[in-house]
Structure formats: structure tokens, C-alpha cells
N, C-alpha and C positions, 0 to 999 in steps of 0.2 A: 184691504183689497184681496180678492181671491187670487191665489197663486196661479199664474199662467203655466199651462202644461209644457213639459219637455218631450219632444218627439224625436226618436232615433229611427232613421230610414236605412236599412241595411239591403244593399243592392241599388243604391241611388244612381248608378251609372246606366240604369235601364232606359232606352229610348222610348220604349212602349208604355212604361208606367210612370216614371218621374215627372214628365211634363204634365200629366194629368193631376198628379198630386200637387205640384207647385201652383197650378192654376186654381186650386181649391183654396189657396190663401185668399184669392180675391173674393170668394163666395161666402167666407165665414169671418166677417170683420170682428165678431166677438172674441176670436182667438188671436187677433193682432197682438203683437208683443210677446208671443210664445217663442219657443226655441226649437229650431229644426237642425239636428245633427245628421248630415248626409255621410254615409259610409259606403265605400266601394274599393275594390282592389285594384280597379283600372284608374289610374290617377288622371289620365287625359278625360275620360268620361265623366269622372267625378267633378273635375274643375269646370267642365262645360255646364253641368247641371247647377253647380254652386253660382256660377255667373248668371245663368238663366233665372235662378231664384232672386238673385239680387236686382235683376232687371224688372222682375215683376213686383218686387218689393217697392220700387219708385212709384208704383200706382196706388200704394196703400197709404192711408192716413196714419196707421200705426204698423210699421214694418215688423216682420219677423226677424229674429236673430238667427242667421244661417251660419252654420259652421260645417266644415268638411274634414274628413280624416279617412285614411286608409286602414286604421286600427279600430275595429269595432269595440274592443275592450277599453279603449280611450273614451269612446262615446257613451257607453252604456250606464255608468254610474249616474244616479239621479233621474233616470228616464221615467216618465210616466207611461209612455206608449212606445212600443217598438214595432215598426212595420218591417217585415221580411219579404222581400221579393227578389229572389236569387235563383239561379240555375247553374248547373255545373256543365260548362262548355255546350250550351243548348244549340248554338248554331252549327257545331261540328257533329253533334250526335242525333239530332232528331230525324234527319233524312235516314240515317242508318237504322235507327229504332223502327222506322216504318218499313224500309225497302228490304232489309235482310230476312226478317221473318216472312214477308210476302213471298220473297224468292224461294223460300223453303216450304212454301205451301199453306201458310197461315193466312186466312181470309179476315185481316184486320183492316179497318178503314182510316185510321188516323195515326195510331202508334204514339200517342202522347200520354193517355191516361189509363186506358185498358189495354188487354191483350199483351203479348210479349213486350211490345214497345213501351207501354205504360209501366210494366213490371221493371224493366231495366232502367227506365227513367227514374222510377222510385228508388232503385238500388243505389243510384248515384246520388240523388237528392237527400234522402233520409238521413244518412250519417252526418252530412254537413249541417242540416237543420237541428238535429239533436245537439250537435257541438254548440251551435249558436245559442239554443235554448238553455243549455247548461251554463254558458256565460251569463245569460240573463238571470238565471236562478241565484247565481253567485253575486252579480254586480248590481242588479236592480230587481230584486224579488217582488217588488210591489207593482212593477210594470205590467200593463195589459198588452199582450203580444198579439199582433194582427198579422196573420199569415196571407200573403198574396200569391205564394209560389204554388206550382203544380208539381205532382198530383196532390191536390190540396188536402183531402181528407186522410190520406195515408200519412203525410207529413204531420198534420195535426195530432193524429193519433199516437205516432211515434214520439213526438216532442212530449206529449202528456205523460206517456208511460215510462219514458226513459230519461227525463232531464230533471224533474223537480221544479220546473218553472211555474210561475203563476198563471193567471187566466189566459186562455187561448181563444181567439176568434179567428175564424177562417172566412175570408171575404172574397166573393166571386160575383161577376156581373151577369152570370148565365140567366138568371130569372129576368133581370131588366132587359137583356137582349131579346128574350122571348117576348116580353111586354111591347117593346119597340116593333119587332117584326109583325106581331099579331096586331098591333095598333096600325100598322100600314095596311093590312088586309081590311080592318075595320074602319079605316079612314079617321083614326083617332091618334092623339099623341100619347107617347108612353106615359106621361104624367097624368092622363085622364083615366088610366086603368089601375085597378087595385087587384092584385092577384094573391092567393094563398097557394104557394108552391112548396111542396114538401118531399122529403126523400133523402138521398145523399148526393154530395156535390157532383154536378154534371150528370146526374141521373135523378132529377127532380121532376115532379108531376104537378101540374096546375089543377088542383082539386077544386078551385073556385075562382072566377074571374068576373069582375064587376065594373060598371061605370062608377067612378068615384062620386060624381056629383049627385046621382040618383040612387045608386045601389042596384041598377038594372043589371040581371044576369046576361053576360055577353056571349055565353056559348051558343045560344040559339042563333043570333045573327052570324056568328063566326062560322057555324056549320053551313049556313046558307051562302055566304060569300065565298068559302073555300070550294064550293061545288063548280065554280067557273073561274077560279083563280089560277095563275100561272102554274101549270103542272110541275115545273122544275123547283118550285118553292118547297123545301123540305118534305120530299115525297115520304121518307121513313116516318117522320113525326106524324104526318097526316094519316099514314096507315094505322099507326098505333092509336091515334085519336079515334079513327073509325072503329077499331076493334075494342078499345077499352073505355071510350067515351070520355077521356081525359087527355089533355094535350101535354106532351113533355116539353120541358123548357131546355134551353142550352143549344138547340139546333142538332141536325143529323150528324154533323162531324163529332159531336161529343156523345150524344145518346147512343150512337152506333158503336161506340167503343165497347159497349158492354152487352151487345147482342149478336149471336152467331149468324144471323141472317141480314145483318145491316148491309153487307156487301151487295146484296141483291138490289138495293136501292141507291147506294152511295158509290158502287164501283170500287175498284182497287187502285185507282190512280194516286190517291193520297193528297196531302196538302200541296199547294203551288210553292215548293220551297225556293224556287228561283225568284218568283215574284215577291215573296216575303223578304228575301235578301235584298232585292233591289229597293223595295220600300223602305227597309231599315237604313240602307245607305243614303237615300234621298232624304229621309228624316234627319239623320245626323248632319247632313250638309246644311240643312236649313236651320236647325237649332244651333249649331255652332255660329253661324252668322248672326242669329238673333242675340245669342249669349254675348258675343263680342261687341254688340252695339252697332252692327252694320245695318240693322233693320229696325226702322222707328216702331214703337209701340204706341205712339200718341196721336195716331190718325193721319201722320204725315205720308207722303208719297213713298211707296214701297217699290224698291228696284227688284228686278228679278221676276216680275210679272206674278202669275197665279201661283208659282211654286212657293214663294215666301208668303204670299197673301193667305194661302191655305192654312199654313202653320200659325201665322199671327191671329188669323181669324179663330183657330181652334183655341189658342191661349186666352183670347179675350172675349169668347162667346159667353152668352148668359149661361147661368148654371143649368145643367140638364142632366139626364140619366146617365150620360157617359162619364160623369165625374166619379171620383173614388168614393167607396163606402166608409172609409176611415174617418174623413173629416166630419161627415154628419154625425157619426158616433161621438167623436171627441167634442164636437159642438153641443150636442144634446147633453152629455155629461157635465160639461162646463157651465152651461146656461140653465140646466134643468128644464129645458123645452122638450116635452115628449115628442119623440120621433119614432115613427113606425118604419122599420127597415124591411125591404122586401125580402131579403134573404141574409142570414147569418149561419155560419157553421159552428155549432157548439155541441158540448156533450148533451146527449138527448135527455136523460134523466126524466123520462116519461112524457116529454112533449109530444112525441109520435108514439102512441100506445103500443102498436104492434111491431116496433123495432127495438133492438136491444138498448138497454139504459145506459150502458157504459162506453158507447162509440159516438163519433161526431156524426150529427145529422144536419140537414140544411132545412130551414124553415123561416117564416117571418118572426121578427123580433121587435121589442120595444127597448128604446134607450132613453134614459134621463140621468139625473144625478146619482140614482141608486145603482147605475150600471146598465148592463145589457142582459136581457132574458128572452128566451124562446117563448113564443106563444104556444099554448097547448092546443093541439088540433085534433085530439082523439085518434082514432084508427085510420090509417090510409086504406083505400080499397085493397082487399087481400091480394089479388095478382100483382099489384104494383108494389106492395110491401115485400112479396116474394122476390121480385126482381131486386130490390134494395137489399134484402138479407143476403142474397147470393153475392152482391157486390161487397157487402161487409165482411163476409167470410174470406173473400179474396184479399180485402184490405188488411184484415187481421193477419193472415199468413204472409203478406208482403212485408208488413212491418217486422215481423219475426225474422224473415229472411234478411232483410236490410241491416238489421243489428247484429247479424251472425256472420259466420264464414262458412256456412254449411250450404254446399251446392244442392244437397237433397232437399232443402226447404225452398229453393227456387223451383225445382221440379214439382214439389207438392202444390206450390202456388199456381203453377202453369196448368196443372191438371184440374185445378178448380175452376179455371177461366173458361167461360162459355165459348170462346173462340177457338179453343184448342180441342180437336176431335181425335187425336192420335198420340200415343205415348212415344213412339218412335220420333214423331215430328217435335214433340216437346223437348226431347233429349238432344236432338240436332240443333234446334234453335238455341237451347240453353248453352250448349257448348260453343256455338258459333258467336253468340252474343257476349259470352264471357271473353272470348279471344279478342273480339272486336273492341271491347272496353277494358282491355288489360290495364291501361293506364289508371283506371278508376276502380277496377274490380278484381284485381290480382289476388285478393284474399280468398276468392272462390276457387282458385286452381288447385 
């Protein structure tokens, strides 16, 4: 009998990621009997997710073996897959990453992936991920590492260049989110659409979009329907579609991180940090009750009304685009059922002909028992490739800054970023952000 895989999940205390991962156990019965080792430094969150996994296990004919530990080095030996979904003090730092540069005159729209906010997010994230990857190289060199953390392409590149670990896949739902949203415009389900979206993570472009059943080109009806569609729907992406004839994926809040004029369409209000915090708090309340067995998963009457019904409905819903990308890959490798993945981040190696070969790019991929491989798409349209090459340059210098203690590399990176238009502003933002992040970035002082 074929050996069932061992999956290690680092950052398993995540309320936004781990419930989706656990529900995937229900949708891939061929992987039943596999081992999942949950790892997180927050013992309370970790235990909640372990118990939630065991509750979902009750619904399986062949349950998973679920383990939990706060020590990743204890979990890694023997791993076939390692999923990493971690962030350094994200709740405490994101608002500052956005607001402080804006206060100093930088017109960034989100502050998570691009602009000064994305740079300092990277400076906190990259050292931790390289450290984890080095542990993987030492303790499970055969494992495939699946990165779900942001800023994804910068983390993946740093891990590859500075850890010696094995295969790295970056996984992101951005392309599927675009399929879902454009499907609503077209009155189609996400699963009805097949896209070919290429570029770099969160800066991808849908160069082809078709109806799966017939192969019909969906761009003509999309153009027609967008003419009278809600004007508040992704105005930046629609303008780029109008100019370049290709729709970007990931939504305005992400694509706008890499464009100096995004603020004209997205404003400078930034994310709804308070609303996000309240949503996280509500989700934890619900999942703790479910994990503790206080909410039935067998169709019985659910107390607490819609609050708990929504979370239980999410856990037990039929498989959809919102599920994680890791399980379909593991299932395809284990069963040898060929699976087309809408987007995987891997080393380019010529898949996109007019982007550098030795960096991570995002594109459609195939998975089966031979592994995962990017589909070759030839050249991107030249203006879009130019956008991506600029971001790749910022990515490269960000990685070098993150593995150093050199403030000047931070300045170099900021002056490459398209949202920076002043040397004086770059220096002020750099010093202010280093001071604000002293707990994590004292090495740059």
C-alpha cells in the first residue's frame, strides 16, 4: 500500500487559514489516514485548531492522524509537505505599515505587499521564513514546502537563495478570487471559468479567459457587461483592462500596491483594520465553541443563530474555489490524477519567456505523481512584462536588504519602488519605520 503523506503546518493557529485547510480533509478522501502535524507558538490557538480538526475527523471514514506541538523542529522530521502560513505580529504592525508612510506623504493604497509598507513587512517576514526553511533543509530535505505567507514572492525567493531547502511552491488564491468576481459579472460560477493568468504574485494578468465547457472566449461578453456594471467594482482594474486589453487578477487593493497612480482610483483610506479585527474576534469565538463540541456538526439544531450557522456552514460546505490549493496538489501527487492548478508560484525556468528565469513567477501549473510543473505560456504582452520586471527588481533588492543589516539597501529598495517619488521622503520613511519596528529591526540602526 502506498505510504500516506505526512503534512506539517507551521502557523496552524491562524484563524483565517487553518479552518480552510482542515475542511479540505473532507474533500480529499484518498488522503484519509495521512498525518497532519500542527505547529504554532500560541498554545491556546494551536489547541483550538487541533480540537477542530478532531471534530472534522469524526465525519471521515478514514480519519487523519492529527498531532500538535509548539516546536517545529519536533514536527519536521519525516515530513513530505510543509505548509508555512505565519506572520510576525501582523495585527500590531499592518496598520502602522500603512498609516505611517501615508502620513509622511507616500501614496500607497494597502501597505501589505508593495510600497514602504510591503517592504517593512518583508523585512520582518523574510528572516523568520529563511530560518524555518533552514530547519526544513536539515530535518526534512525531501519535503515540498508550500508557502502561504505574504509577501509571498519575496519570501519564496529568499528561502530558495539562502536556506538550501528543497522544492518551494508559493500558493495564493488571487487568480481564483478574480475568477469568482468576474464570474459574478458574467453570471457564471468560478468553476465554469478557466483562466491563464501569468506574472508575479499579486501582479498577475489574465491573458486568456474561457468558458470551460465550450472554450468560448469570455473577454467579449465581459467587456459588454462591464459597460453598465457597478462603477465601484474594481475601478483601477477596469481602467487597466481598458488600456491594455487584459484584466489583472487579485483586485485593486493588491494590484494597486505596485502602481504609482493607484491612489487615484483606490483612495488613501487603506484597509478596514477595525472591521478586520472585529471579524477575527468573532471567528475565534465561533471556532472555539465548535472545537469544544458545543455546536453540532451532524445537522442538529445550532444554538446562537446565524453566528454559528455561518461557520458550521463554511466548514461543511461542498468543495469550492475557496478551499486551499495545497490539498489538490497533494491529492494529485498521491493519486496520479492530473490536476490543472489555476496559479502556482515557482521558479520561472522559461515558462514566461520574457521574465527572468531564476525568479519566482505565477502561472497555471499541472500536478500529478511526477510533481508540479508550470505550463509554458510564451511571452507576456510587453507592457505587462515590463510591469512585472520592475516588481522583480524590487523583490530582488528587498531580499538582499532583508538578509543584511544594511540600512542603505533599504533606501536602494525604496527608491526603486514606483510609489516613491522623493529621496527625502524615502529617507524619512525609512528612519521612521525602523524606529517603529525597533523590536524586530534593531539591526538596521
